[in-house]
N, C-alpha and C positions, 0 to 999 in steps of 0.2 A: 172401206178397204184403203189403207194408207197410199198416199202418193208414192211414186217410185224414189224420189229423193228422200222421203221420210223412211222408207224401207232401207235404203242404203245407209242412212245415218244410224238406224237401229242395229244394223249389221256391224257397222264399224264400233258402235259402242260395245257390242257383245265381244267383238274380237279384242277390244281393249281389256276386257275382264280376262280373257286368256292370256294376254300379255302380263297382266298383274300376277296371275297364277304362276306363270313361268318364272317371274322374278322371285316370288316368294317360295317356290319349290323348284330349284333349277333342275332337278333330275326329270321333271315333266316336260322340259323345253322340247326335247327331241321327239318323243311320242306324240305330243300335242301338235307340233308343226306337221308331222306326217298326216295326222288325222284331219288337219284343217285344210289341207290341199283341195283344190276344186273337185278333182275326180275322185275323192275318197268317201262319197256318201254311201256306197255299198259296204264299206267296212264301218264307217263312223255310226250308222243306225244301229246295227246289231250290238255294237259296244255300248252305246248310250242305253239301250234297253237292258243289256246285261248289268251295266253299272247301277241303273235305277232298281232293278230286281235285287241286286246285292245290298243296296242301301235299305230296302224294305225288309230284308233278312238280317238286319245288322245284330239282331240278338245272338247269332252265330259267332263263334270266336274269331274267324278270319275275315269276316265282312265288318264293314263299319258305316255309319251314317254319312261319312264323307263321300261315299260313292253316289249318293243321291243327287247332290248338287252337280257334280261333275258329269253325270249322265244327263241331267237337264240342260246343261250348257252345251253338250254335244248334239243333243236333240235340237236345241233352239238354232243351231247353225243351219239345219235343213227345213225347220218349220217357222216361217216368219212370224206367226201369230204368237209364238212363245218368247221371241226375242225381248220385247219391252219389259215383260214381267221378270223374266230370268235374270236380265241385266240389273234391273232395280233390286231384286231379292240379293243378288251377289254384292252389289254395292252396300246395301244395308247390313248384310252379314258381315262384310269385311270391316265396316265402320263399328259394328257391335263387338266384334272380337278385338279390334284394335284398342277400343275403350277399355274392355275387361282386362287386357293385358297391361295397358297403361296403369289402371288402378292397382293391379297386383304388384307391379313393379314399384309404385309408390309406397305401397304398405311395407314392402320388403326393405325399403331405405330407412 
């Protein structure tokens, strides 16, 4: 089991991923901040599971794969064992999409 300072570092790393998400999608800023409050676990957990279920049902027209990582991020706020993996996956995913976007822009020029 990680030491207390290690768990705090992992939580801060996870919260940085939320801040990056807020910067990239400003319309998520207010809802995410409400969900990340200390006493919001009773609301956050059902929303996380609902988002993950919606991500798994992404073949339906109104649901998408984007829901799965957001649900995992919300779930990781309350489950410390998920924090390192979720943060790492978000960072890798962000780097991958940034690289793809950069390559597409270079091809268009």
